[in-house]
TIRO-2110 file (N, C-alpha, C; in Angstrom, 1 decimal):
// TIRO-2110
85.2, 41.4, 21.4, N, 1, A
85.7, 41.7, 20.1, CA, 1, A
84.6, 42.0, 19.1, C, 1, A
84.7, 43.0, 18.4, N, 2, A
83.7, 43.5, 17.5, CA, 2, A
83.6, 42.8, 16.1, C, 2, A
84.6, 42.2, 15.7, N, 3, A
84.7, 41.5, 14.4, CA, 3, A
85.6, 42.2, 13.5, C, 3, A
86.0, 41.4, 12.5, N, 4, A
87.0, 41.9, 11.6, CA, 4, A
86.4, 42.9, 10.6, C, 4, A
87.1, 44.0, 10.3, N, 5, A
86.6, 44.9, 9.3, CA, 5, A
85.6, 45.9, 9.8, C, 5, A
85.3, 45.9, 11.1, N, 6, A
84.3, 46.8, 11.6, CA, 6, A
84.9, 48.1, 12.1, C, 6, A
86.2, 48.3, 12.0, N, 7, A
86.8, 49.5, 12.4, CA, 7, A
86.8, 49.6, 13.9, C, 7, A
86.8, 50.8, 14.4, N, 8, A
86.9, 51.0, 15.9, CA, 8, A
85.6, 51.4, 16.6, C, 8, A
84.5, 51.0, 16.0, N, 9, A
83.2, 51.3, 16.6, CA, 9, A
82.6, 52.6, 16.1, C, 9, A
83.3, 53.4, 15.4, N, 10, A
82.8, 54.6, 14.9, CA, 10, A
82.4, 54.4, 13.4, C, 10, A
81.4, 55.1, 12.9, N, 11, A
81.0, 55.0, 11.5, CA, 11, A
79.8, 54.0, 11.5, C, 11, A
79.6, 53.5, 10.3, N, 12, A
78.5, 52.6, 10.1, CA, 12, A
78.8, 51.1, 9.9, C, 12, A
80.1, 50.7, 10.2, N, 13, A
80.4, 49.3, 10.2, CA, 13, A
80.8, 48.8, 8.8, C, 13, A
81.1, 49.7, 7.9, N, 14, A
81.5, 49.2, 6.5, CA, 14, A
83.0, 49.2, 6.3, C, 14, A
83.7, 49.3, 7.3, N, 15, A
85.2, 49.4, 7.2, CA, 15, A
85.8, 50.5, 8.0, C, 15, A
87.0, 50.4, 8.2, N, 16, A
87.7, 51.4, 9.1, CA, 16, A
87.6, 52.8, 8.5, C, 16, A
86.9, 53.7, 9.3, N, 17, A
86.8, 55.1, 9.0, CA, 17, A
85.8, 55.4, 7.9, C, 17, A
85.1, 54.5, 7.4, N, 18, A
84.2, 54.7, 6.3, CA, 18, A
83.1, 55.8, 6.7, C, 18, A
82.5, 55.5, 7.9, N, 19, A
81.4, 56.4, 8.3, CA, 19, A
81.9, 57.8, 8.7, C, 19, A
83.1, 57.9, 9.2, N, 20, A
83.6, 59.2, 9.6, CA, 20, A
84.0, 60.0, 8.4, C, 20, A
84.5, 59.4, 7.4, N, 21, A
85.0, 60.1, 6.2, CA, 21, A
83.9, 60.5, 5.3, C, 21, A
82.9, 59.7, 5.1, N, 22, A
81.8, 59.9, 4.2, CA, 22, A
80.5, 60.2, 4.8, C, 22, A
80.3, 59.8, 6.0, N, 23, A
79.0, 60.0, 6.7, CA, 23, A
77.8, 59.6, 5.9, C, 23, A
76.8, 60.4, 5.9, N, 24, A
75.6, 60.0, 5.2, CA, 24, A
75.7, 60.2, 3.7, C, 24, A
76.7, 60.9, 3.3, N, 25, A
76.8, 61.2, 1.8, CA, 25, A
76.9, 60.0, 1.0, C, 25, A
77.6, 58.9, 1.4, N, 26, A
77.8, 57.8, 0.6, CA, 26, A
76.5, 57.0, 0.5, C, 26, A
76.1, 56.7, -0.6, N, 27, A
74.8, 56.0, -0.8, CA, 27, A
74.1, 56.6, -1.9, C, 27, A
73.0, 57.2, -1.6, N, 28, A
72.1, 57.7, -2.7, CA, 28, A
72.7, 58.8, -3.5, C, 28, A
72.9, 58.6, -4.8, N, 29, A
73.4, 59.6, -5.7, CA, 29, A
74.9, 59.7, -5.7, C, 29, A
75.6, 59.0, -4.9, N, 30, A
77.0, 59.1, -4.8, CA, 30, A
77.7, 57.7, -5.0, C, 30, A
78.9, 57.7, -5.4, N, 31, A
79.7, 56.5, -5.5, CA, 31, A
81.0, 56.7, -4.9, C, 31, A
81.7, 55.7, -4.4, N, 32, A
83.0, 55.8, -3.8, CA, 32, A
84.0, 55.1, -4.8, C, 32, A
85.0, 55.7, -5.1, N, 33, A
86.1, 55.2, -5.9, CA, 33, A
87.4, 55.1, -5.1, C, 33, A
88.1, 54.0, -5.3, N, 34, A
89.3, 53.8, -4.7, CA, 34, A
90.4, 53.9, -5.7, C, 34, A
91.3, 54.9, -5.5, N, 35, A
92.4, 55.2, -6.4, CA, 35, A
93.7, 55.2, -5.6, C, 35, A
94.6, 54.2, -5.9, N, 36, A
95.9, 54.1, -5.2, CA, 36, A
95.7, 54.1, -3.7, C, 36, A
94.8, 53.4, -3.2, N, 37, A
94.6, 53.2, -1.8, CA, 37, A
93.8, 54.3, -1.1, C, 37, A
93.4, 55.4, -1.9, N, 38, A
92.6, 56.5, -1.3, CA, 38, A
91.2, 56.3, -1.8, C, 38, A
90.3, 56.6, -0.9, N, 39, A
88.9, 56.5, -1.3, CA, 39, A
88.4, 58.0, -1.6, C, 39, A
87.6, 58.1, -2.7, N, 40, A
87.1, 59.4, -3.0, CA, 40, A
85.6, 59.3, -3.2, C, 40, A
84.9, 60.3, -2.8, N, 41, A
83.5, 60.4, -2.9, CA, 41, A
83.2, 61.1, -4.2, C, 41, A
82.4, 60.5, -5.1, N, 42, A
82.2, 61.1, -6.4, CA, 42, A
80.7, 61.1, -6.7, C, 42, A
80.1, 62.2, -7.0, N, 43, A
78.7, 62.3, -7.3, CA, 43, A
78.4, 61.7, -8.7, C, 43, A
77.3, 61.0, -8.9, N, 44, A
77.0, 60.5, -10.2, CA, 44, A
76.5, 61.6, -11.1, C, 44, A
76.8, 61.5, -12.4, N, 45, A
76.5, 62.6, -13.3, CA, 45, A
75.0, 62.9, -13.3, C, 45, A
74.1, 61.9, -13.3, N, 46, A
72.7, 62.2, -13.4, CA, 46, A
72.2, 63.0, -12.2, C, 46, A
72.7, 62.7, -11.0, N, 47, A
72.4, 63.4, -9.8, CA, 47, A
72.8, 64.9, -9.9, C, 47, A
73.9, 65.2, -10.5, N, 48, A
74.4, 66.5, -10.6, CA, 48, A
73.5, 67.3, -11.6, C, 48, A
73.2, 66.7, -12.8, N, 49, A
72.4, 67.4, -13.7, CA, 49, A
71.0, 67.7, -13.2, C, 49, A
70.4, 66.7, -12.4, N, 50, A
69.1, 66.9, -11.8, CA, 50, A
69.1, 68.1, -10.9, C, 50, A
70.2, 68.2, -10.1, N, 51, A
70.3, 69.3, -9.1, CA, 51, A
70.4, 70.7, -9.8, C, 51, A
71.2, 70.7, -10.9, N, 52, A
71.4, 71.9, -11.7, CA, 52, A
70.0, 72.4, -12.3, C, 52, A
69.3, 71.5, -12.8, N, 53, A
68.0, 71.8, -13.4, CA, 53, A
67.0, 72.3, -12.4, C, 53, A
67.0, 71.6, -11.2, N, 54, A
66.1, 72.1, -10.1, CA, 54, A
66.5, 73.5, -9.6, C, 54, A
67.8, 73.7, -9.5, N, 55, A
68.3, 75.0, -9.0, CA, 55, A
67.9, 76.1, -10.0, C, 55, A
68.0, 75.8, -11.3, N, 56, A
67.7, 76.8, -12.3, CA, 56, A
66.2, 77.2, -12.3, C, 56, A
65.3, 76.1, -12.1, N, 57, A
63.9, 76.4, -12.0, CA, 57, A
63.6, 77.2, -10.7, C, 57, A
64.2, 76.9, -9.6, N, 58, A
64.0, 77.6, -8.3, CA, 58, A
64.4, 79.1, -8.5, C, 58, A
65.6, 79.3, -9.1, N, 59, A
66.1, 80.6, -9.3, CA, 59, A
65.1, 81.4, -10.2, C, 59, A
64.6, 80.8, -11.3, N, 60, A
63.7, 81.5, -12.1, CA, 60, A
62.4, 81.8, -11.4, C, 60, A
61.9, 80.9, -10.6, N, 61, A
60.7, 81.1, -9.8, CA, 61, A
60.9, 82.3, -8.8, C, 61, A
62.0, 82.3, -8.2, N, 62, A
62.3, 83.5, -7.3, CA, 62, A
62.4, 84.8, -8.0, C, 62, A
62.9, 84.8, -9.2, N, 63, A
63.0, 86.1, -9.9, CA, 63, A
61.6, 86.5, -10.4, C, 63, A
60.8, 85.5, -10.8, N, 64, A
59.4, 85.8, -11.2, CA, 64, A
58.6, 86.3, -10.0, C, 64, A
58.8, 85.7, -8.8, N, 65, A
58.1, 86.1, -7.6, CA, 65, A
58.4, 87.5, -7.2, C, 65, A
59.7, 88.0, -7.5, N, 66, A
60.0, 89.4, -7.1, CA, 66, A
59.2, 90.4, -7.9, C, 66, A
58.8, 90.0, -9.1, N, 67, A
57.9, 90.9, -10.0, CA, 67, A
56.5, 90.8, -9.6, C, 67, A
56.0, 89.7, -9.1, N, 68, A
54.6, 89.6, -8.7, CA, 68, A
54.2, 90.5, -7.6, C, 68, A
53.0, 90.8, -7.4, N, 69, A
52.6, 91.8, -6.4, CA, 69, A
52.6, 91.3, -5.0, C, 69, A
52.7, 90.0, -4.8, N, 70, A
52.7, 89.4, -3.4, CA, 70, A
51.4, 89.7, -2.6, C, 70, A
50.3, 89.8, -3.3, N, 71, A
49.0, 90.1, -2.6, CA, 71, A
48.3, 88.8, -2.2, C, 71, A
48.7, 87.7, -2.8, N, 72, A
48.1, 86.4, -2.5, CA, 72, A
46.5, 86.5, -2.7, C, 72, A
46.1, 87.2, -3.8, N, 73, A
44.7, 87.4, -4.0, CA, 73, A
44.0, 86.2, -4.6, C, 73, A
44.7, 85.3, -5.1, N, 74, A
44.1, 84.0, -5.7, CA, 74, A
43.4, 84.2, -7.0, C, 74, A
43.5, 85.4, -7.6, N, 75, A
42.8, 85.6, -8.9, CA, 75, A
43.4, 84.7, -10.0, C, 75, A
44.6, 84.3, -9.8, N, 76, A
45.2, 83.4, -10.8, CA, 76, A
44.8, 81.9, -10.7, C, 76, A
44.2, 81.6, -9.5, N, 77, A
43.8, 80.2, -9.2, CA, 77, A
44.8, 79.5, -8.3, C, 77, A
45.8, 80.2, -7.8, N, 78, A
46.8, 79.6, -6.9, CA, 78, A
46.6, 80.2, -5.5, C, 78, A
47.0, 79.5, -4.5, N, 79, A
46.9, 80.0, -3.1, CA, 79, A
47.8, 81.1, -2.8, C, 79, A
48.9, 81.2, -3.4, N, 80, A
49.9, 82.3, -3.1, CA, 80, A
50.6, 82.7, -4.4, C, 80, A
51.2, 83.9, -4.3, N, 81, A
52.0, 84.3, -5.4, CA, 81, A
53.2, 83.4, -5.7, C, 81, A
53.8, 82.8, -4.7, N, 82, A
54.9, 81.9, -4.8, CA, 82, A
54.5, 80.7, -5.6, C, 82, A
53.3, 80.2, -5.3, N, 83, A
52.8, 79.0, -6.0, CA, 83, A
52.6, 79.4, -7.5, C, 83, A
52.1, 80.6, -7.8, N, 84, A
51.9, 81.0, -9.2, CA, 84, A
53.3, 81.1, -9.9, C, 84, A
54.3, 81.7, -9.2, N, 85, A
55.6, 81.9, -9.7, CA, 85, A
56.2, 80.5, -10.0, C, 85, A
56.1, 79.5, -9.2, N, 86, A
56.6, 78.2, -9.4, CA, 86, A
55.9, 77.6, -10.6, C, 86, A
54.6, 77.8, -10.8, N, 87, A
53.9, 77.2, -11.9, CA, 87, A
54.3, 77.8, -13.2, C, 87, A
54.6, 79.1, -13.2, N, 88, A
55.1, 79.8, -14.4, CA, 88, A
56.5, 79.3, -14.7, C, 88, A
57.3, 79.2, -13.7, N, 89, A
58.7, 78.7, -13.9, CA, 89, A
58.8, 77.3, -14.5, C, 89, A
57.9, 76.5, -14.0, N, 90, A
57.9, 75.1, -14.4, CA, 90, A
57.2, 74.9, -15.8, C, 90, A
56.6, 75.9, -16.3, N, 91, A
55.9, 75.8, -17.6, CA, 91, A
54.5, 75.3, -17.5, C, 91, A
53.9, 75.2, -16.3, N, 92, A
52.6, 74.7, -16.1, CA, 92, A
51.5, 75.8, -16.3, C, 92, A
52.0, 77.1, -16.3, N, 93, A
51.1, 78.2, -16.4, CA, 93, A
51.7, 79.3, -17.4, C, 93, A
50.9, 80.1, -18.0, N, 94, A
51.4, 81.1, -18.9, CA, 94, A
52.1, 82.2, -18.1, C, 94, A
52.9, 83.0, -18.8, N, 95, A
53.6, 84.1, -18.2, CA, 95, A
52.7, 85.2, -17.7, C, 95, A
51.5, 85.3, -18.2, N, 96, A
50.5, 86.3, -17.8, CA, 96, A
49.4, 85.8, -16.9, C, 96, A
49.7, 84.8, -16.1, N, 97, A
48.7, 84.2, -15.3, CA, 97, A
48.2, 85.1, -14.2, C, 97, A
49.1, 86.0, -13.7, N, 98, A
48.7, 86.9, -12.7, CA, 98, A
47.8, 88.0, -13.3, C, 98, A
46.6, 88.2, -12.7, N, 99, A
45.6, 89.1, -13.3, CA, 99, A
45.9, 90.5, -12.8, C, 99, A
46.7, 90.7, -11.8, N, 100, A
46.9, 92.0, -11.2, CA, 100, A
48.1, 92.8, -11.8, C, 100, A
49.0, 92.1, -12.5, N, 101, A
50.2, 92.7, -13.1, CA, 101, A
49.9, 93.7, -14.2, C, 101, A
50.7, 94.7, -14.3, N, 102, A
50.7, 95.7, -15.4, CA, 102, A
51.3, 95.0, -16.6, C, 102, A
51.0, 95.5, -17.8, N, 103, A
51.5, 94.9, -19.0, CA, 103, A
53.1, 94.9, -19.1, C, 103, A
53.7, 96.0, -18.5, N, 104, A
55.2, 96.0, -18.5, CA, 104, A
55.8, 94.9, -17.7, C, 104, A
55.1, 94.6, -16.5, N, 105, A
55.6, 93.5, -15.7, CA, 105, A
55.4, 92.2, -16.3, C, 105, A
54.3, 92.0, -17.0, N, 106, A
54.0, 90.7, -17.7, CA, 106, A
55.1, 90.5, -18.8, C, 106, A
55.4, 91.6, -19.5, N, 107, A
56.5, 91.5, -20.5, CA, 107, A
57.8, 91.1, -19.9, C, 107, A
58.1, 91.7, -18.8, N, 108, A
59.4, 91.4, -18.1, CA, 108, A
59.4, 89.9, -17.7, C, 108, A
58.3, 89.3, -17.3, N, 109, A
58.3, 87.9, -17.0, CA, 109, A
58.4, 87.1, -18.2, C, 109, A
57.8, 87.5, -19.3, N, 110, A
57.9, 86.8, -20.6, CA, 110, A
59.3, 86.7, -21.1, C, 110, A
60.0, 87.8, -20.9, N, 111, A
61.4, 87.9, -21.4, CA, 111, A
62.3, 87.0, -20.5, C, 111, A
62.0, 86.9, -19.2, N, 112, A
62.7, 86.0, -18.3, CA, 112, A
62.6, 84.6, -18.7, C, 112, A
61.4, 84.2, -19.0, N, 113, A
61.1, 82.8, -19.4, CA, 113, A
61.8, 82.4, -20.7, C, 113, A
61.8, 83.4, -21.7, N, 114, A
62.5, 83.2, -22.9, CA, 114, A
64.0, 83.1, -22.8, C, 114, A
64.5, 83.5, -21.7, N, 115, A
66.0, 83.5, -21.5, CA, 115, A
66.7, 84.7, -21.7, C, 115, A
66.0, 85.8, -21.9, N, 116, A
66.6, 87.1, -22.1, CA, 116, A
67.1, 87.6, -20.7, C, 116, A
68.3, 87.5, -20.3, N, 117, A
68.8, 87.8, -19.0, CA, 117, A
69.0, 89.3, -18.7, C, 117, A
68.8, 90.1, -19.7, N, 118, A
69.0, 91.6, -19.6, CA, 118, A
67.8, 92.3, -19.1, C, 118, A
67.0, 91.6, -18.2, N, 119, A
65.8, 92.2, -17.7, CA, 119, A
66.1, 92.9, -16.4, C, 119, A
END
C-alpha cells in the first residue's frame, strides 16, 4: 500500500493527479487555486510582469543587432555585436557605442531606444 493521498503512483505524491495535471509548472512563480472542486494553475502577477519586461529587452536587443554590422570587431569594447546590442538595450551603453556604424544607422538605433516604432 502506498499510503493515503498519494494517488496512483504517478505524479509527485501531492495528491491524486497533481503531478500529471500541473507537472513541473506548479511551484516557482505559479500558484494553484481550487474553485468549485477544480484546480487551476495561475501565474503570479510579478512573474508575468518580469517576463514581459525581459521579453521587451530581448526584442529591442535583437532589433538593434539587426542594424549592427555583425563584424565582432570589438572596437566598442564588447566581444561580439550581440553583447553590444544587449548592453545598448539594457541601458548600460550609449546608442552610438558601435564605432563602425554610419550616422544614419546610429540615429535609427537612437529612435528605437526612445520608443519611436516607425523605424
